[in-house]
RODO-2510 file (C-alpha; in nm, 4 decimals, decimal comma):
residues 349
     n   res          X          Y          Z
     1     x    -0,5679    -1,6880     0,8254
     2     x    -0,9342    -1,6049     0,8765
     3     x    -1,1516    -1,6222     0,5674
     4     x    -1,4658    -1,4260     0,4822
     5     x    -1,7297    -1,5830     0,2587
     6     x    -1,9279    -1,3888    -0,0001
     7     x    -2,1811    -1,6090    -0,1723
     8     x    -1,9915    -1,9146    -0,2926
     9     x    -1,6517    -1,7452    -0,3014
    10     x    -1,4123    -1,7364    -0,0113
    11     x    -1,1782    -1,4395     0,0325
    12     x    -0,8706    -1,4025     0,2483
    13     x    -0,8919    -1,0363     0,3586
    14     x    -0,6271    -0,7923     0,2446
    15     x    -0,4323    -0,5753     0,4835
    16     x    -0,3286    -0,2153     0,4518
    17     x    -0,0897    -0,0311     0,6814
    18     x    -0,2204     0,2034     0,9494
    19     x    -0,0315     0,5194     1,0368
    20     x    -0,0143     0,4416     1,4105
    21     x     0,0263     0,0882     1,5517
    22     x    -0,2701    -0,0436     1,7496
    23     x    -0,0860    -0,0620     2,0808
    24     x     0,0639     0,2824     2,0278
    25     x    -0,2818     0,4287     1,9752
    26     x    -0,4152     0,2483     2,2818
    27     x    -0,1211     0,3674     2,4911
    28     x    -0,1767     0,7310     2,3921
    29     x    -0,5476     0,7101     2,4751
    30     x    -0,4943     0,5518     2,8165
    31     x    -0,2090     0,7879     2,9032
    32     x    -0,4215     1,0903     2,8144
    33     x    -0,7138     0,9669     3,0240
    34     x    -0,4881     0,8929     3,3236
    35     x    -0,3223     1,2343     3,2919
    36     x    -0,6587     1,4118     3,2905
    37     x    -0,7813     1,2147     3,5926
    38     x    -0,4576     1,2885     3,7790
    39     x    -0,5011     1,6587     3,6981
    40     x    -0,8526     1,6591     3,8485
    41     x    -0,7282     1,4728     4,1567
    42     x    -0,4644     1,7409     4,2132
    43     x    -0,7205     2,0199     4,1652
    44     x    -0,9588     1,8568     4,4134
    45     x    -0,6767     1,8025     4,6636
    46     x    -0,5735     2,1663     4,6309
    47     x    -0,9344     2,2774     4,6860
    48     x    -1,0290     2,0080     4,9407
    49     x    -1,1417     2,2785     5,1857
    50     x    -1,4399     2,3361     4,9587
    51     x    -1,5507     1,9729     4,9910
    52     x    -1,7339     1,8061     5,2752
    53     x    -1,7476     1,4373     5,3637
    54     x    -2,0940     1,3663     5,5026
    55     x    -1,9679     1,0446     5,6621
    56     x    -1,6899     1,1676     5,8952
    57     x    -1,6468     1,5343     5,8030
    58     x    -1,2808     1,4892     5,7028
    59     x    -1,1625     1,4844     5,3423
    60     x    -0,8525     1,2669     5,3047
    61     x    -0,6446     1,2090     4,9914
    62     x    -0,8255     0,8764     4,9428
    63     x    -1,1549     1,0657     4,9663
    64     x    -1,0301     1,3068     4,6961
    65     x    -0,9397     1,0185     4,4648
    66     x    -1,2769     0,8571     4,5329
    67     x    -1,4658     1,1832     4,4730
    68     x    -1,2742     1,2429     4,1495
    69     x    -1,3625     0,9030     4,0126
    70     x    -1,7346     0,9230     4,0934
    71     x    -1,7423     1,2805     3,9575
    72     x    -1,5767     1,1907     3,6258
    73     x    -1,7940     0,8814     3,5845
    74     x    -2,1055     1,0867     3,6809
    75     x    -2,1961     0,8283     3,9442
    76     x    -2,2500     1,0876     4,2217
    77     x    -2,3401     0,9062     4,5438
    78     x    -2,3639     1,2367     4,7332
    79     x    -2,1496     1,1316     5,0305
    80     x    -1,8835     1,3896     4,9327
    81     x    -2,0085     1,7196     4,7900
    82     x    -1,8676     2,0624     4,6983
    83     x    -1,9982     2,3302     4,9362
    84     x    -1,7963     2,6443     4,8538
    85     x    -1,8573     2,8637     4,5514
    86     x    -1,5010     2,8053     4,4344
    87     x    -1,5380     2,4272     4,4557
    88     x    -1,8615     2,4389     4,2568
    89     x    -1,6974     2,6669     3,9987
    90     x    -1,4114     2,4170     3,9649
    91     x    -1,6633     2,1374     3,9088
    92     x    -1,8477     2,3385     3,6447
    93     x    -1,5544     2,4918     3,4571
    94     x    -1,2785     2,2308     3,4902
    95     x    -1,4147     1,8926     3,5941
    96     x    -1,7131     1,8886     3,3565
    97     x    -1,5003     1,9404     3,0392
    98     x    -1,2549     1,6795     3,1663
    99     x    -1,5474     1,4435     3,2258
   100     x    -1,6559     1,4801     2,8643
   101     x    -1,2975     1,4418     2,7409
   102     x    -1,2441     1,1165     2,9343
   103     x    -1,5827     0,9880     2,8170
   104     x    -1,4927     1,0601     2,4546
   105     x    -1,1550     0,8911     2,4998
   106     x    -1,3109     0,5682     2,6259
   107     x    -1,5930     0,5746     2,3729
   108     x    -1,3380     0,6455     2,0976
   109     x    -1,1241     0,3565     2,2197
   110     x    -1,4197     0,1196     2,2137
   111     x    -1,5042     0,2402     1,8617
   112     x    -1,1469     0,2102     1,7374
   113     x    -1,0763    -0,1369     1,8731
   114     x    -1,4163    -0,3014     1,8353
   115     x    -1,6450    -0,1254     1,5907
   116     x    -1,3775     0,0202     1,3641
   117     x    -1,1809    -0,3072     1,3576
   118     x    -1,4876    -0,4958     1,2380
   119     x    -1,5682    -0,2184     0,9923
   120     x    -1,2114    -0,2201     0,8558
   121     x    -1,2228    -0,5957     0,8016
   122     x    -1,5522    -0,5601     0,6155
   123     x    -1,4238    -0,2613     0,4156
   124     x    -1,1042    -0,4379     0,3084
   125     x    -1,3047    -0,7445     0,2078
   126     x    -1,5285    -0,5221    -0,0043
   127     x    -1,2240    -0,3529    -0,1618
   128     x    -1,0838    -0,6957    -0,2343
   129     x    -1,4085    -0,8100    -0,3919
   130     x    -1,4155    -0,5018    -0,6181
   131     x    -1,0482    -0,4990    -0,7218
   132     x    -1,0123    -0,4000    -1,0851
   133     x    -0,7303    -0,2780    -1,3118
   134     x    -0,4780    -0,3280    -1,0318
   135     x    -0,1178    -0,4477    -1,0309
   136     x    -0,0587    -0,7858    -0,8674
   137     x     0,2935    -0,8584    -0,7438
   138     x     0,3526    -1,2250    -0,6634
   139     x     0,6674    -1,2446    -0,4543
   140     x     0,8209    -0,9545    -0,2658
   141     x     1,1892    -1,0401    -0,2633
   142     x     1,4643    -0,8192    -0,4039
   143     x     1,3198    -0,7963    -0,7552
   144     x     0,9583    -0,7658    -0,6414
   145     x     1,0315    -0,4922    -0,3886
   146     x     1,2399    -0,2969    -0,6402
   147     x     0,9578    -0,3251    -0,8938
   148     x     0,6987    -0,1949    -0,6462
   149     x     0,9174     0,0978    -0,5418
   150     x     0,9773     0,1858    -0,9075
   151     x     0,6038     0,1644    -0,9833
   152     x     0,5298     0,4035    -0,6988
   153     x     0,8044     0,6371    -0,8216
   154     x     0,6423     0,6319    -1,1652
   155     x     0,3134     0,7479    -1,0160
   156     x     0,1231     0,4258    -0,9490
   157     x    -0,1037     0,4594    -0,6456
   158     x     0,0155     0,2087    -0,3799
   159     x    -0,3497     0,1332    -0,3054
   160     x    -0,3746    -0,0078    -0,6596
   161     x    -0,0938    -0,2567    -0,5902
   162     x    -0,1602    -0,5967    -0,4313
   163     x     0,1403    -0,7913    -0,2993
   164     x     0,1179    -1,1633    -0,2257
   165     x     0,3918    -1,3456    -0,0392
   166     x     0,4290    -1,6106     0,2296
   167     x     0,6896    -1,4142     0,4277
   168     x     0,5282    -1,1876     0,6928
   169     x     0,8419    -0,9729     0,7202
   170     x     0,8435    -0,8994     0,3473
   171     x     0,4725    -0,8230     0,3570
   172     x     0,5316    -0,5775     0,6406
   173     x     0,7709    -0,3873     0,4128
   174     x     0,5137    -0,3795     0,1327
   175     x     0,2470    -0,2699     0,3794
   176     x     0,4676     0,0163     0,4970
   177     x     0,4739     0,1436     0,1359
   178     x     0,0947     0,1648     0,1398
   179     x     0,0273    -0,1459    -0,0684
   180     x    -0,2472    -0,3993    -0,0078
   181     x    -0,0906    -0,7240     0,1094
   182     x    -0,2077    -1,0801     0,1471
   183     x    -0,0148    -1,3646     0,3082
   184     x    -0,0781    -1,6612     0,0815
   185     x     0,0740    -1,9129    -0,1598
   186     x     0,0606    -1,7755    -0,5158
   187     x     0,0517    -2,1251    -0,6688
   188     x    -0,2982    -2,1897    -0,5321
   189     x    -0,6001    -2,1042    -0,7467
   190     x    -0,8154    -1,9834    -0,4582
   191     x    -0,5500    -1,7356    -0,3439
   192     x    -0,5141    -1,5843    -0,6894
   193     x    -0,8911    -1,5669    -0,7264
   194     x    -0,9028    -1,3836    -0,3935
   195     x    -0,7074    -1,0927    -0,5478
   196     x    -0,9218    -1,1023    -0,8638
   197     x    -0,6301    -1,1980    -1,0844
   198     x    -0,8464    -1,2010    -1,3990
   199     x    -0,9341    -0,8323    -1,3498
   200     x    -0,5749    -0,7198    -1,2938
   201     x    -0,4004    -0,4675    -1,5160
   202     x    -0,0778    -0,6687    -1,5065
   203     x     0,0892    -0,9405    -1,3001
   204     x     0,4534    -0,9330    -1,1893
   205     x     0,6017    -1,2659    -1,0786
   206     x     0,9234    -1,2916    -0,8791
   207     x     0,9143    -1,5949    -0,6525
   208     x     1,2909    -1,6168    -0,5992
   209     x     1,3165    -1,9596    -0,7642
   210     x     1,2666    -2,0307    -1,1338
   211     x     1,0582    -2,3453    -1,0791
   212     x     0,8232    -2,1653    -0,8406
   213     x     0,7972    -1,8639    -1,0715
   214     x     0,7134    -2,0797    -1,3749
   215     x     0,4498    -2,2716    -1,1754
   216     x     0,2945    -1,9404    -1,0667
   217     x     0,2903    -1,8206    -1,4297
   218     x     0,1106    -2,1406    -1,5327
   219     x    -0,1481    -2,0924    -1,2591
   220     x    -0,2022    -1,7242    -1,3402
   221     x    -0,2361    -1,7901    -1,7125
   222     x    -0,4917    -2,0634    -1,6420
   223     x    -0,7047    -1,8214    -1,4378
   224     x    -0,6369    -1,5046    -1,6401
   225     x    -0,5876    -1,5852    -2,0107
   226     x    -0,5597    -1,2220    -2,1231
   227     x    -0,3745    -1,0477    -1,8386
   228     x    -0,0125    -0,9470    -1,9198
   229     x     0,2392    -1,1422    -1,7111
   230     x     0,6012    -1,0459    -1,6480
   231     x     0,8270    -1,2945    -1,4713
   232     x     1,1839    -1,2964    -1,3419
   233     x     1,3955    -1,6045    -1,4150
   234     x     1,7625    -1,6414    -1,3444
   235     x     1,8646    -1,9362    -1,5623
   236     x     1,8731    -1,8706    -1,9367
   237     x     1,7433    -2,2195    -2,0216
   238     x     1,4289    -2,1447    -1,8187
   239     x     1,3359    -1,8410    -2,0274
   240     x     1,1730    -2,0557    -2,2961
   241     x     0,9845    -2,2545    -2,0311
   242     x     0,8545    -1,9322    -1,8797
   243     x     0,7271    -1,8153    -2,2181
   244     x     0,5676    -2,1532    -2,2849
   245     x     0,3994    -2,1274    -1,9445
   246     x     0,2310    -1,8076    -2,0619
   247     x     0,4593    -1,5197    -1,9650
   248     x     0,4450    -1,2177    -2,1949
   249     x     0,7719    -1,0729    -2,0658
   250     x     1,0642    -1,2718    -1,9270
   251     x     1,3305    -1,0750    -1,7437
   252     x     1,6660    -1,2317    -1,6688
   253     x     1,8554    -1,0071    -1,4239
   254     x     2,1758    -1,2011    -1,4782
   255     x     2,1550    -1,1468    -1,8535
   256     x     2,0675    -0,7791    -1,8068
   257     x     2,3684    -0,7354    -1,5801
   258     x     2,5833    -0,8986    -1,8461
   259     x     2,4454    -0,6551    -2,1052
   260     x     2,5388    -0,3617    -1,8848
   261     x     2,8889    -0,5002    -1,8316
   262     x     2,9343    -0,5642    -2,2025
   263     x     2,8035    -0,2187    -2,2839
   264     x     3,0484    -0,0578    -2,0435
   265     x     3,3311    -0,2403    -2,2192
   266     x     3,2295    -0,0827    -2,5515
   267     x     3,1830     0,2673    -2,4130
   268     x     3,1890     0,4460    -2,0799
   269     x     2,8380     0,5903    -2,1231
   270     x     2,6414     0,3007    -2,2736
   271     x     2,5734     0,1267    -1,9421
   272     x     2,4836     0,4601    -1,7834
   273     x     2,2299     0,5326    -2,0582
   274     x     2,0740     0,1875    -2,0304
   275     x     2,0333     0,2354    -1,6570
   276     x     1,8864     0,5795    -1,7322
   277     x     1,6225     0,4202    -1,9526
   278     x     1,5317     0,1612    -1,6918
   279     x     1,4753     0,3995    -1,4005
   280     x     1,2177     0,6736    -1,3532
   281     x     1,4842     0,8853    -1,1841
   282     x     1,6915     0,8925    -1,5023
   283     x     1,6870     1,1734    -1,7576
   284     x     1,5021     0,9658    -2,0184
   285     x     1,2463     0,6892    -2,0036
   286     x     1,1103     0,4212    -2,2327
   287     x     0,7357     0,4433    -2,2941
   288     x     0,5142     0,1808    -2,4537
   289     x     0,1721     0,2988    -2,5725
   290     x    -0,0891     0,2548    -2,8414
   291     x    -0,0637     0,4704    -3,1503
   292     x    -0,2681     0,7908    -3,1271
   293     x    -0,5433     0,8603    -3,3858
   294     x    -0,3620     1,1690    -3,5127
   295     x    -0,0440     0,9630    -3,5701
   296     x    -0,2025     0,7115    -3,8067
   297     x    -0,0317     0,7412    -4,1439
   298     x     0,2715     0,9240    -4,0059
   299     x     0,6185     0,7647    -3,9935
   300     x     0,7562     0,6468    -3,6621
   301     x     1,0049     0,9333    -3,6724
   302     x     0,7271     1,1963    -3,6484
   303     x     0,5450     1,1105    -3,3270
   304     x     0,3148     1,3862    -3,1998
   305     x     0,4446     1,3438    -2,8434
   306     x     0,7872     1,4674    -2,9495
   307     x     0,9459     1,1386    -2,8474
   308     x     1,2001     0,9373    -3,0404
   309     x     1,0279     0,6332    -3,1892
   310     x     1,2303     0,3133    -3,1647
   311     x     0,9991     0,0290    -3,2502
   312     x     0,6416    -0,0630    -3,3313
   313     x     0,4574    -0,3859    -3,2636
   314     x     0,2125    -0,4791    -3,5372
   315     x     0,0158    -0,8044    -3,5193
   316     x     0,2562    -0,9286    -3,2543
   317     x     0,5655    -0,8639    -3,4675
   318     x     0,8368    -0,6144    -3,3758
   319     x     0,9445    -0,3643    -3,6432
   320     x     1,2385    -0,1268    -3,6010
   321     x     1,2383     0,2392    -3,6998
   322     x     1,4538     0,1568    -4,0041
   323     x     1,2094    -0,0978    -4,1488
   324     x     0,9517    -0,0037    -4,4120
   325     x     0,6616    -0,0995    -4,1820
   326     x     0,7561     0,1988    -3,9642
   327     x     0,7095     0,4437    -4,2538
   328     x     0,3329     0,4637    -4,1908
   329     x     0,1727     0,3925    -3,8525
   330     x    -0,1509     0,1975    -3,8516
   331     x    -0,4433     0,1705    -3,6114
   332     x    -0,3685    -0,0913    -3,3462
   333     x     0,0098    -0,0419    -3,3565
   334     x     0,1953    -0,0355    -3,0270
   335     x     0,4717     0,2264    -3,0166
   336     x     0,7893     0,2134    -2,8096
   337     x     0,9487     0,5567    -2,7762
   338     x     1,1999     0,7494    -2,5680
   339     x     1,0774     1,0575    -2,3833
   340     x     1,2438     1,2977    -2,1397
   341     x     1,1522     1,1927    -1,7877
   342     x     0,9447     1,4119    -1,5599
   343     x     1,2333     1,3979    -1,3123
   344     x     1,4676     1,5508    -1,5719
   345     x     1,2124     1,8211    -1,6610
   346     x     1,1839     1,9202    -1,2955
   347     x     1,5622     1,9453    -1,2669
   348     x     1,5770     2,1554    -1,5832
   349     x     1,3144     2,3975    -1,4497
***
């Protein structure tokens, strides 16, 4: 893939989906131009009695096509000319606007496929260079794609999401969602630096294989010591390795599925409620946030947002709502609460 150099740093340009494919746009432009030219040819053929051929005096269909082309291109050799008032009116009222339309089509095509293409490459490289507070998704398999779709559902702007994968087909799916994509290996330092990993808001890792995911976590943590990292692992004995590699959150889909199954065995609605919490389309949602200034000193059960407080994190330690630490919130606490989802509020209204 082509690289663009800025100073001493080399960037692999991002891509972002366009609404209309390049060849579709080109086809529409050419078809429109051909249709307009054909329309002028038919008008000239219909009004050929108002034209005169200074060479042989006879205006054939080939002469009409020739006259149309030199008229639209403003070449004007003068060998065929309009002599009647009607023919001159047709040239002034019909052919001249068509001439401008065809000119704009070809100029627009040149702009779109030459100037705009170069501009878009430069613009995307600049966007890439200035990425900040964005979400980086490393791996766009089943888990990665579900995570991106859920983020977008929760209100994250797709233009603030960068997806890195080595599979062009998967990247095409991410691009269709409006995300920035880059085809690259997430285990390489230069590729992660290209998406400004150290300036990211969070990093989601789902490489499809535990060994690859853990290696990516190690590489990300080396380049971005303070960026939150969430990783998907499928073997329970790899969860500790992922945490040792630097992951802040380790998600095991197999274990989560087992929790849902076990919950359904204890009650018909437990699994449903857990799924409700996990999805933005559910009636409730889990929210993690910093304690608000007006909540300092209040118990966890009296949050000003109206949510149900479940847990606080203080100095890296989790404290439940039943523990004495939750009786008075302190500055710097992180609160986990349950709130009604916006989706449920819309349904209620």
